[in-house]
PyMOL Python script that loads the backbone (N, CA, C, O; Angstrom):
from pymol import cmd

cmd.read_pdbstr("""\
ATOM      1  N   MET A   1      18.263  -9.750  -4.583  1.00  0.00           N
ATOM      2  CA  MET A   1      17.748  -8.662  -5.398  1.00  0.00           C
ATOM      3  C   MET A   1      16.635  -9.208  -6.305  1.00  0.00           C
ATOM      4  O   MET A   1      16.754 -10.294  -6.872  1.00  0.00           O
ATOM      5  N   THR A   2      15.583  -8.450  -6.423  1.00  0.00           N
ATOM      6  CA  THR A   2      14.449  -8.878  -7.244  1.00  0.00           C
ATOM      7  C   THR A   2      14.408  -8.106  -8.555  1.00  0.00           C
ATOM      8  O   THR A   2      14.963  -7.014  -8.676  1.00  0.00           O
ATOM      9  N   LYS A   3      13.745  -8.696  -9.520  1.00  0.00           N
ATOM     10  CA  LYS A   3      13.572  -8.028 -10.806  1.00  0.00           C
ATOM     11  C   LYS A   3      12.639  -6.837 -10.632  1.00  0.00           C
ATOM     12  O   LYS A   3      11.721  -6.890  -9.815  1.00  0.00           O
ATOM     13  N   PRO A   4      12.859  -5.764 -11.388  1.00  0.00           N
ATOM     14  CA  PRO A   4      11.963  -4.603 -11.300  1.00  0.00           C
ATOM     15  C   PRO A   4      10.521  -5.007 -11.591  1.00  0.00           C
ATOM     16  O   PRO A   4      10.241  -5.700 -12.570  1.00  0.00           O
ATOM     17  N   GLY A   5       9.629  -4.571 -10.741  1.00  0.00           N
ATOM     18  CA  GLY A   5       8.215  -4.858 -10.929  1.00  0.00           C
ATOM     19  C   GLY A   5       7.732  -6.155 -10.314  1.00  0.00           C
ATOM     20  O   GLY A   5       6.527  -6.402 -10.269  1.00  0.00           O
ATOM     21  N   PHE A   6       8.658  -7.004  -9.831  1.00  0.00           N
ATOM     22  CA  PHE A   6       8.266  -8.298  -9.276  1.00  0.00           C
ATOM     23  C   PHE A   6       7.370  -8.131  -8.052  1.00  0.00           C
ATOM     24  O   PHE A   6       6.341  -8.797  -7.940  1.00  0.00           O
ATOM     25  N   ILE A   7       7.752  -7.255  -7.145  1.00  0.00           N
ATOM     26  CA  ILE A   7       6.980  -7.066  -5.917  1.00  0.00           C
ATOM     27  C   ILE A   7       5.605  -6.500  -6.238  1.00  0.00           C
ATOM     28  O   ILE A   7       4.603  -6.923  -5.661  1.00  0.00           O
ATOM     29  N   LYS A   8       5.558  -5.551  -7.153  1.00  0.00           N
ATOM     30  CA  LYS A   8       4.267  -4.980  -7.533  1.00  0.00           C
ATOM     31  C   LYS A   8       3.359  -6.061  -8.118  1.00  0.00           C
ATOM     32  O   LYS A   8       2.181  -6.130  -7.768  1.00  0.00           O
ATOM     33  N   LYS A   9       3.884  -6.895  -8.993  1.00  0.00           N
ATOM     34  CA  LYS A   9       3.085  -7.971  -9.590  1.00  0.00           C
ATOM     35  C   LYS A   9       2.594  -8.939  -8.512  1.00  0.00           C
ATOM     36  O   LYS A   9       1.456  -9.407  -8.559  1.00  0.00           O
ATOM     37  N   ARG A  10       3.450  -9.229  -7.557  1.00  0.00           N
ATOM     38  CA  ARG A  10       3.070 -10.118  -6.459  1.00  0.00           C
ATOM     39  C   ARG A  10       1.932  -9.513  -5.639  1.00  0.00           C
ATOM     40  O   ARG A  10       0.984 -10.209  -5.276  1.00  0.00           O
ATOM     41  N   LEU A  11       2.031  -8.215  -5.348  1.00  0.00           N
ATOM     42  CA  LEU A  11       0.990  -7.556  -4.564  1.00  0.00           C
ATOM     43  C   LEU A  11      -0.313  -7.399  -5.350  1.00  0.00           C
ATOM     44  O   LEU A  11      -1.397  -7.496  -4.775  1.00  0.00           O
ATOM     45  N   ILE A  12      -0.216  -7.160  -6.641  1.00  0.00           N
ATOM     46  CA  ILE A  12      -1.429  -7.089  -7.468  1.00  0.00           C
ATOM     47  C   ILE A  12      -2.160  -8.432  -7.424  1.00  0.00           C
ATOM     48  O   ILE A  12      -3.386  -8.470  -7.325  1.00  0.00           O
ATOM     49  N   ALA A  13      -1.414  -9.522  -7.497  1.00  0.00           N
ATOM     50  CA  ALA A  13      -2.027 -10.857  -7.414  1.00  0.00           C
ATOM     51  C   ALA A  13      -2.672 -11.060  -6.040  1.00  0.00           C
ATOM     52  O   ALA A  13      -3.768 -11.611  -5.942  1.00  0.00           O
ATOM     53  N   LEU A  14      -1.996 -10.618  -4.990  1.00  0.00           N
ATOM     54  CA  LEU A  14      -2.553 -10.747  -3.645  1.00  0.00           C
ATOM     55  C   LEU A  14      -3.855  -9.965  -3.516  1.00  0.00           C
ATOM     56  O   LEU A  14      -4.831 -10.472  -2.963  1.00  0.00           O
ATOM     57  N   PHE A  15      -3.875  -8.738  -4.023  1.00  0.00           N
ATOM     58  CA  PHE A  15      -5.066  -7.906  -3.884  1.00  0.00           C
ATOM     59  C   PHE A  15      -6.178  -8.288  -4.865  1.00  0.00           C
ATOM     60  O   PHE A  15      -7.288  -7.764  -4.776  1.00  0.00           O
ATOM     61  N   ALA A  16      -5.887  -9.194  -5.796  1.00  0.00           N
ATOM     62  CA  ALA A  16      -6.926  -9.754  -6.662  1.00  0.00           C
ATOM     63  C   ALA A  16      -7.524 -11.013  -6.031  1.00  0.00           C
ATOM     64  O   ALA A  16      -8.537 -11.528  -6.504  1.00  0.00           O
ATOM     65  N   SER A  17      -6.898 -11.502  -4.970  1.00  0.00           N
ATOM     66  CA  SER A  17      -7.366 -12.724  -4.307  1.00  0.00           C
ATOM     67  C   SER A  17      -8.378 -12.397  -3.210  1.00  0.00           C
ATOM     68  O   SER A  17      -8.743 -11.240  -3.000  1.00  0.00           O
ATOM     69  N   ASP A  18      -8.814 -13.437  -2.523  1.00  0.00           N
ATOM     70  CA  ASP A  18      -9.765 -13.286  -1.418  1.00  0.00           C
ATOM     71  C   ASP A  18      -9.073 -13.261  -0.058  1.00  0.00           C
ATOM     72  O   ASP A  18      -9.751 -13.328   0.967  1.00  0.00           O
ATOM     73  N   ASP A  19      -7.755 -13.169  -0.021  1.00  0.00           N
ATOM     74  CA  ASP A  19      -6.999 -13.237   1.232  1.00  0.00           C
ATOM     75  C   ASP A  19      -6.996 -11.878   1.942  1.00  0.00           C
ATOM     76  O   ASP A  19      -6.005 -11.149   1.916  1.00  0.00           O
ATOM     77  N   VAL A  20      -8.117 -11.561   2.570  1.00  0.00           N
ATOM     78  CA  VAL A  20      -8.300 -10.262   3.216  1.00  0.00           C
ATOM     79  C   VAL A  20      -7.356 -10.098   4.404  1.00  0.00           C
ATOM     80  O   VAL A  20      -6.911  -8.985   4.686  1.00  0.00           O
ATOM     81  N   VAL A  21      -7.048 -11.178   5.095  1.00  0.00           N
ATOM     82  CA  VAL A  21      -6.152 -11.100   6.254  1.00  0.00           C
ATOM     83  C   VAL A  21      -4.765 -10.648   5.811  1.00  0.00           C
ATOM     84  O   VAL A  21      -4.178  -9.762   6.433  1.00  0.00           O
ATOM     85  N   GLU A  22      -4.238 -11.240   4.753  1.00  0.00           N
ATOM     86  CA  GLU A  22      -2.912 -10.854   4.257  1.00  0.00           C
ATOM     87  C   GLU A  22      -2.948  -9.452   3.647  1.00  0.00           C
ATOM     88  O   GLU A  22      -1.995  -8.687   3.799  1.00  0.00           O
ATOM     89  N   GLN A  23      -4.024  -9.115   2.968  1.00  0.00           N
ATOM     90  CA  GLN A  23      -4.160  -7.762   2.418  1.00  0.00           C
ATOM     91  C   GLN A  23      -4.116  -6.728   3.538  1.00  0.00           C
ATOM     92  O   GLN A  23      -3.448  -5.702   3.414  1.00  0.00           O
ATOM     93  N   GLN A  24      -4.824  -6.996   4.625  1.00  0.00           N
ATOM     94  CA  GLN A  24      -4.847  -6.058   5.747  1.00  0.00           C
ATOM     95  C   GLN A  24      -3.471  -5.952   6.394  1.00  0.00           C
ATOM     96  O   GLN A  24      -3.082  -4.872   6.838  1.00  0.00           O
ATOM     97  N   ARG A  25      -2.730  -7.057   6.452  1.00  0.00           N
ATOM     98  CA  ARG A  25      -1.373  -7.026   7.006  1.00  0.00           C
ATOM     99  C   ARG A  25      -0.477  -6.099   6.179  1.00  0.00           C
ATOM    100  O   ARG A  25       0.292  -5.312   6.732  1.00  0.00           O
ATOM    101  N   ILE A  26      -0.585  -6.199   4.855  1.00  0.00           N
ATOM    102  CA  ILE A  26       0.203  -5.348   3.965  1.00  0.00           C
ATOM    103  C   ILE A  26      -0.186  -3.884   4.160  1.00  0.00           C
ATOM    104  O   ILE A  26       0.689  -3.024   4.263  1.00  0.00           O
ATOM    105  N   VAL A  27      -1.469  -3.594   4.212  1.00  0.00           N
ATOM    106  CA  VAL A  27      -1.943  -2.215   4.388  1.00  0.00           C
ATOM    107  C   VAL A  27      -1.481  -1.668   5.744  1.00  0.00           C
ATOM    108  O   VAL A  27      -1.072  -0.510   5.834  1.00  0.00           O
ATOM    109  N   ASP A  28      -1.542  -2.483   6.789  1.00  0.00           N
ATOM    110  CA  ASP A  28      -1.070  -2.044   8.106  1.00  0.00           C
ATOM    111  C   ASP A  28       0.425  -1.722   8.081  1.00  0.00           C
ATOM    112  O   ASP A  28       0.854  -0.722   8.656  1.00  0.00           O
ATOM    113  N   ASN A  29       1.218  -2.566   7.417  1.00  0.00           N
ATOM    114  CA  ASN A  29       2.657  -2.300   7.274  1.00  0.00           C
ATOM    115  C   ASN A  29       2.883  -0.998   6.515  1.00  0.00           C
ATOM    116  O   ASN A  29       3.734  -0.192   6.891  1.00  0.00           O
ATOM    117  N   TYR A  30       2.128  -0.799   5.460  1.00  0.00           N
ATOM    118  CA  TYR A  30       2.243   0.421   4.661  1.00  0.00           C
ATOM    119  C   TYR A  30       1.933   1.658   5.512  1.00  0.00           C
ATOM    120  O   TYR A  30       2.652   2.655   5.454  1.00  0.00           O
ATOM    121  N   ASN A  31       0.875   1.583   6.289  1.00  0.00           N
ATOM    122  CA  ASN A  31       0.491   2.722   7.122  1.00  0.00           C
ATOM    123  C   ASN A  31       1.537   3.020   8.192  1.00  0.00           C
ATOM    124  O   ASN A  31       1.711   4.175   8.582  1.00  0.00           O
ATOM    125  N   ARG A  32       2.233   1.994   8.670  1.00  0.00           N
ATOM    126  CA  ARG A  32       3.270   2.209   9.688  1.00  0.00           C
ATOM    127  C   ARG A  32       4.484   2.950   9.135  1.00  0.00           C
ATOM    128  O   ARG A  32       5.107   3.726   9.859  1.00  0.00           O
ATOM    129  N   ILE A  33       4.831   2.728   7.872  1.00  0.00           N
ATOM    130  CA  ILE A  33       6.054   3.344   7.339  1.00  0.00           C
ATOM    131  C   ILE A  33       5.815   4.701   6.689  1.00  0.00           C
ATOM    132  O   ILE A  33       6.769   5.394   6.335  1.00  0.00           O
ATOM    133  N   ARG A  34       4.566   5.082   6.530  1.00  0.00           N
ATOM    134  CA  ARG A  34       4.260   6.359   5.877  1.00  0.00           C
ATOM    135  C   ARG A  34       4.613   7.533   6.777  1.00  0.00           C
ATOM    136  O   ARG A  34       4.592   7.418   8.003  1.00  0.00           O
ATOM    137  N   ASN A  35       4.934   8.650   6.164  1.00  0.00           N
ATOM    138  CA  ASN A  35       5.228   9.871   6.908  1.00  0.00           C
ATOM    139  C   ASN A  35       3.982  10.703   7.134  1.00  0.00           C
ATOM    140  O   ASN A  35       3.976  11.599   7.978  1.00  0.00           O
ATOM    141  N   LYS A  36       2.951  10.421   6.405  1.00  0.00           N
ATOM    142  CA  LYS A  36       1.721  11.200   6.499  1.00  0.00           C
ATOM    143  C   LYS A  36       0.729  10.494   7.399  1.00  0.00           C
ATOM    144  O   LYS A  36       0.778   9.274   7.551  1.00  0.00           O
ATOM    145  N   GLN A  37      -0.163  11.250   7.989  1.00  0.00           N
ATOM    146  CA  GLN A  37      -1.197  10.676   8.832  1.00  0.00           C
ATOM    147  C   GLN A  37      -2.433  10.278   8.029  1.00  0.00           C
ATOM    148  O   GLN A  37      -3.273   9.530   8.529  1.00  0.00           O
ATOM    149  N   CYS A  38      -2.556  10.753   6.824  1.00  0.00           N
ATOM    150  CA  CYS A  38      -3.747  10.456   6.036  1.00  0.00           C
ATOM    151  C   CYS A  38      -3.347  10.165   4.591  1.00  0.00           C
ATOM    152  O   CYS A  38      -2.230  10.468   4.173  1.00  0.00           O
ATOM    153  N   TYR A  39      -4.258   9.586   3.848  1.00  0.00           N
ATOM    154  CA  TYR A  39      -3.924   9.227   2.469  1.00  0.00           C
ATOM    155  C   TYR A  39      -4.130  10.356   1.476  1.00  0.00           C
ATOM    156  O   TYR A  39      -3.640  10.277   0.349  1.00  0.00           O
ATOM    157  N   CYS A  40      -4.849  11.411   1.868  1.00  0.00           N
ATOM    158  CA  CYS A  40      -5.090  12.492   0.920  1.00  0.00           C
ATOM    159  C   CYS A  40      -3.849  13.355   0.735  1.00  0.00           C
ATOM    160  O   CYS A  40      -3.671  13.982  -0.309  1.00  0.00           O
ATOM    161  N   GLY A  41      -2.984  13.386   1.760  1.00  0.00           N
ATOM    162  CA  GLY A  41      -1.745  14.129   1.656  1.00  0.00           C
ATOM    163  C   GLY A  41      -1.877  15.615   1.929  1.00  0.00           C
ATOM    164  O   GLY A  41      -0.918  16.360   1.729  1.00  0.00           O
ATOM    165  N   HIS A  42      -3.034  16.066   2.379  1.00  0.00           N
ATOM    166  CA  HIS A  42      -3.215  17.499   2.630  1.00  0.00           C
ATOM    167  C   HIS A  42      -2.279  17.996   3.725  1.00  0.00           C
ATOM    168  O   HIS A  42      -1.433  18.854   3.473  1.00  0.00           O
ATOM    169  N   THR A  43      -2.420  17.476   4.919  1.00  0.00           N
ATOM    170  CA  THR A  43      -1.550  17.853   6.038  1.00  0.00           C
ATOM    171  C   THR A  43      -1.457  16.677   6.988  1.00  0.00           C
ATOM    172  O   THR A  43      -2.191  15.700   6.843  1.00  0.00           O
ATOM    173  N   ASP A  44      -0.568  16.762   7.949  1.00  0.00           N
ATOM    174  CA  ASP A  44      -0.474  15.719   8.964  1.00  0.00           C
ATOM    175  C   ASP A  44      -1.654  15.760   9.918  1.00  0.00           C
ATOM    176  O   ASP A  44      -1.878  14.806  10.663  1.00  0.00           O
ATOM    177  N   GLU A  45      -2.405  16.838   9.909  1.00  0.00           N
ATOM    178  CA  GLU A  45      -3.524  16.969  10.830  1.00  0.00           C
ATOM    179  C   GLU A  45      -4.873  16.884  10.129  1.00  0.00           C
ATOM    180  O   GLU A  45      -5.886  17.321  10.675  1.00  0.00           O
ATOM    181  N   CYS A  46      -4.892  16.337   8.948  1.00  0.00           N
ATOM    182  CA  CYS A  46      -6.135  16.149   8.212  1.00  0.00           C
ATOM    183  C   CYS A  46      -7.010  15.161   8.967  1.00  0.00           C
ATOM    184  O   CYS A  46      -6.495  14.271   9.643  1.00  0.00           O
ATOM    185  N   ASP A  47      -8.319  15.305   8.860  1.00  0.00           N
ATOM    186  CA  ASP A  47      -9.190  14.410   9.612  1.00  0.00           C
ATOM    187  C   ASP A  47      -9.599  13.143   8.858  1.00  0.00           C
ATOM    188  O   ASP A  47     -10.396  12.361   9.375  1.00  0.00           O
ATOM    189  N   CYS A  48      -9.081  12.923   7.666  1.00  0.00           N
ATOM    190  CA  CYS A  48      -9.352  11.645   7.012  1.00  0.00           C
ATOM    191  C   CYS A  48      -8.381  10.603   7.573  1.00  0.00           C
ATOM    192  O   CYS A  48      -7.346  10.958   8.137  1.00  0.00           O
ATOM    193  N   SER A  49      -8.707   9.354   7.423  1.00  0.00           N
ATOM    194  CA  SER A  49      -7.909   8.298   8.045  1.00  0.00           C
ATOM    195  C   SER A  49      -6.839   7.767   7.100  1.00  0.00           C
ATOM    196  O   SER A  49      -6.763   8.164   5.937  1.00  0.00           O
ATOM    197  N   ASN A  50      -6.022   6.869   7.618  1.00  0.00           N
ATOM    198  CA  ASN A  50      -5.048   6.179   6.783  1.00  0.00           C
ATOM    199  C   ASN A  50      -5.794   5.329   5.758  1.00  0.00           C
ATOM    200  O   ASN A  50      -6.958   4.988   5.968  1.00  0.00           O
ATOM    201  N   PRO A  51      -5.136   4.984   4.650  1.00  0.00           N
ATOM    202  CA  PRO A  51      -5.816   4.184   3.630  1.00  0.00           C
ATOM    203  C   PRO A  51      -6.155   2.790   4.132  1.00  0.00           C
ATOM    204  O   PRO A  51      -5.428   2.193   4.925  1.00  0.00           O
ATOM    205  N   GLY A  52      -7.271   2.298   3.648  1.00  0.00           N
ATOM    206  CA  GLY A  52      -7.667   0.917   3.901  1.00  0.00           C
ATOM    207  C   GLY A  52      -7.299   0.072   2.702  1.00  0.00           C
ATOM    208  O   GLY A  52      -6.543   0.510   1.835  1.00  0.00           O
ATOM    209  N   ILE A  53      -7.825  -1.123   2.650  1.00  0.00           N
ATOM    210  CA  ILE A  53      -7.521  -2.046   1.557  1.00  0.00           C
ATOM    211  C   ILE A  53      -7.921  -1.451   0.207  1.00  0.00           C
ATOM    212  O   ILE A  53      -7.155  -1.521  -0.754  1.00  0.00           O
ATOM    213  N   TYR A  54      -9.107  -0.872   0.132  1.00  0.00           N
ATOM    214  CA  TYR A  54      -9.602  -0.318  -1.131  1.00  0.00           C
ATOM    215  C   TYR A  54      -8.690   0.802  -1.645  1.00  0.00           C
ATOM    216  O   TYR A  54      -8.320   0.812  -2.819  1.00  0.00           O
ATOM    217  N   GLU A  55      -8.331   1.740  -0.769  1.00  0.00           N
ATOM    218  CA  GLU A  55      -7.483   2.863  -1.182  1.00  0.00           C
ATOM    219  C   GLU A  55      -6.081   2.384  -1.554  1.00  0.00           C
ATOM    220  O   GLU A  55      -5.492   2.869  -2.521  1.00  0.00           O
ATOM    221  N   PHE A  56      -5.548   1.431  -0.784  1.00  0.00           N
ATOM    222  CA  PHE A  56      -4.224   0.899  -1.096  1.00  0.00           C
ATOM    223  C   PHE A  56      -4.241   0.216  -2.461  1.00  0.00           C
ATOM    224  O   PHE A  56      -3.343   0.421  -3.277  1.00  0.00           O
ATOM    225  N   LYS A  57      -5.259  -0.590  -2.701  1.00  0.00           N
ATOM    226  CA  LYS A  57      -5.357  -1.291  -3.981  1.00  0.00           C
ATOM    227  C   LYS A  57      -5.432  -0.305  -5.140  1.00  0.00           C
ATOM    228  O   LYS A  57      -4.782  -0.510  -6.166  1.00  0.00           O
ATOM    229  N   ASN A  58      -6.212   0.758  -4.994  1.00  0.00           N
ATOM    230  CA  ASN A  58      -6.291   1.780  -6.046  1.00  0.00           C
ATOM    231  C   ASN A  58      -4.939   2.445  -6.275  1.00  0.00           C
ATOM    232  O   ASN A  58      -4.552   2.688  -7.419  1.00  0.00           O
ATOM    233  N   SER A  59      -4.219   2.740  -5.197  1.00  0.00           N
ATOM    234  CA  SER A  59      -2.881   3.339  -5.335  1.00  0.00           C
ATOM    235  C   SER A  59      -1.921   2.369  -6.003  1.00  0.00           C
ATOM    236  O   SER A  59      -1.098   2.771  -6.826  1.00  0.00           O
ATOM    237  N   LEU A  60      -2.023   1.107  -5.656  1.00  0.00           N
ATOM    238  CA  LEU A  60      -1.173   0.081  -6.261  1.00  0.00           C
ATOM    239  C   LEU A  60      -1.433  -0.020  -7.757  1.00  0.00           C
ATOM    240  O   LEU A  60      -0.496  -0.060  -8.555  1.00  0.00           O
ATOM    241  N   MET A  61      -2.701  -0.061  -8.135  1.00  0.00           N
ATOM    242  CA  MET A  61      -3.074  -0.199  -9.542  1.00  0.00           C
ATOM    243  C   MET A  61      -2.739   1.052 -10.361  1.00  0.00           C
ATOM    244  O   MET A  61      -2.466   0.953 -11.557  1.00  0.00           O
ATOM    245  N   SER A  62      -2.758   2.215  -9.727  1.00  0.00           N
ATOM    246  CA  SER A  62      -2.460   3.452 -10.463  1.00  0.00           C
ATOM    247  C   SER A  62      -0.979   3.809 -10.425  1.00  0.00           C
ATOM    248  O   SER A  62      -0.573   4.875 -10.889  1.00  0.00           O
ATOM    249  N   ASN A  63      -0.174   2.903  -9.864  1.00  0.00           N
ATOM    250  CA  ASN A  63       1.276   3.101  -9.824  1.00  0.00           C
ATOM    251  C   ASN A  63       1.692   4.277  -8.936  1.00  0.00           C
ATOM    252  O   ASN A  63       2.717   4.910  -9.189  1.00  0.00           O
ATOM    253  N   SER A  64       0.913   4.571  -7.908  1.00  0.00           N
ATOM    254  CA  SER A  64       1.202   5.688  -7.016  1.00  0.00           C
ATOM    255  C   SER A  64       2.172   5.333  -5.892  1.00  0.00           C
ATOM    256  O   SER A  64       2.649   6.217  -5.181  1.00  0.00           O
ATOM    257  N   ILE A  65       2.460   4.059  -5.730  1.00  0.00           N
ATOM    258  CA  ILE A  65       3.368   3.616  -4.671  1.00  0.00           C
ATOM    259  C   ILE A  65       4.623   3.078  -5.338  1.00  0.00           C
ATOM    260  O   ILE A  65       4.547   2.205  -6.202  1.00  0.00           O
ATOM    261  N   SER A  66       5.774   3.598  -4.938  1.00  0.00           N
ATOM    262  CA  SER A  66       7.026   3.202  -5.579  1.00  0.00           C
ATOM    263  C   SER A  66       7.413   1.770  -5.218  1.00  0.00           C
ATOM    264  O   SER A  66       6.995   1.240  -4.188  1.00  0.00           O
ATOM    265  N   GLU A  67       8.204   1.165  -6.069  1.00  0.00           N
ATOM    266  CA  GLU A  67       8.705  -0.186  -5.829  1.00  0.00           C
ATOM    267  C   GLU A  67       9.537  -0.228  -4.542  1.00  0.00           C
ATOM    268  O   GLU A  67       9.492  -1.216  -3.808  1.00  0.00           O
ATOM    269  N   GLU A  68      10.286   0.824  -4.270  1.00  0.00           N
ATOM    270  CA  GLU A  68      11.082   0.900  -3.035  1.00  0.00           C
ATOM    271  C   GLU A  68      10.189   0.838  -1.806  1.00  0.00           C
ATOM    272  O   GLU A  68      10.511   0.152  -0.835  1.00  0.00           O
ATOM    273  N   THR A  69       9.079   1.545  -1.841  1.00  0.00           N
ATOM    274  CA  THR A  69       8.135   1.517  -0.721  1.00  0.00           C
ATOM    275  C   THR A  69       7.522   0.134  -0.602  1.00  0.00           C
ATOM    276  O   THR A  69       7.366  -0.380   0.506  1.00  0.00           O
ATOM    277  N   LEU A  70       7.176  -0.473  -1.716  1.00  0.00           N
ATOM    278  CA  LEU A  70       6.589  -1.810  -1.686  1.00  0.00           C
ATOM    279  C   LEU A  70       7.547  -2.820  -1.075  1.00  0.00           C
ATOM    280  O   LEU A  70       7.116  -3.720  -0.355  1.00  0.00           O
ATOM    281  N   LYS A  71       8.848  -2.685  -1.352  1.00  0.00           N
ATOM    282  CA  LYS A  71       9.850  -3.583  -0.772  1.00  0.00           C
ATOM    283  C   LYS A  71       9.845  -3.479   0.747  1.00  0.00           C
ATOM    284  O   LYS A  71      10.030  -4.479   1.440  1.00  0.00           O
ATOM    285  N   LYS A  72       9.638  -2.294   1.258  1.00  0.00           N
ATOM    286  CA  LYS A  72       9.702  -2.066   2.705  1.00  0.00           C
ATOM    287  C   LYS A  72       8.512  -2.676   3.445  1.00  0.00           C
ATOM    288  O   LYS A  72       8.625  -2.991   4.630  1.00  0.00           O
ATOM    289  N   ILE A  73       7.400  -2.845   2.784  1.00  0.00           N
ATOM    290  CA  ILE A  73       6.212  -3.297   3.489  1.00  0.00           C
ATOM    291  C   ILE A  73       6.014  -4.805   3.485  1.00  0.00           C
ATOM    292  O   ILE A  73       5.130  -5.314   4.175  1.00  0.00           O
ATOM    293  N   LEU A  74       6.820  -5.520   2.722  1.00  0.00           N
ATOM    294  CA  LEU A  74       6.661  -6.985   2.705  1.00  0.00           C
ATOM    295  C   LEU A  74       7.287  -7.631   3.871  1.00  0.00           C
ATOM    296  O   LEU A  74       7.238  -8.854   3.999  1.00  0.00           O
TER     297      LEU A  74
END
""", "prot")
cmd.dss("prot")
cmd.show_as("cartoon", "prot")
cmd.util.cbc("prot")
cmd.orient("prot")
């Protein structure tokens, strides 16, 4: 069991680094577990794509992704 916020802090450090390969791996894992087809959340048939590194990082920084979801993607 991890302390609350530990995973988020770890991911914030990762997304502040230059490790684009690991960042992309995390984003790919996130996109696989999502129920939506797009990041805007309008509908499953929206024509925007899944989030990339930039959108994921913004969601991470704005606290839009729960700690439970973050645990699943590591």
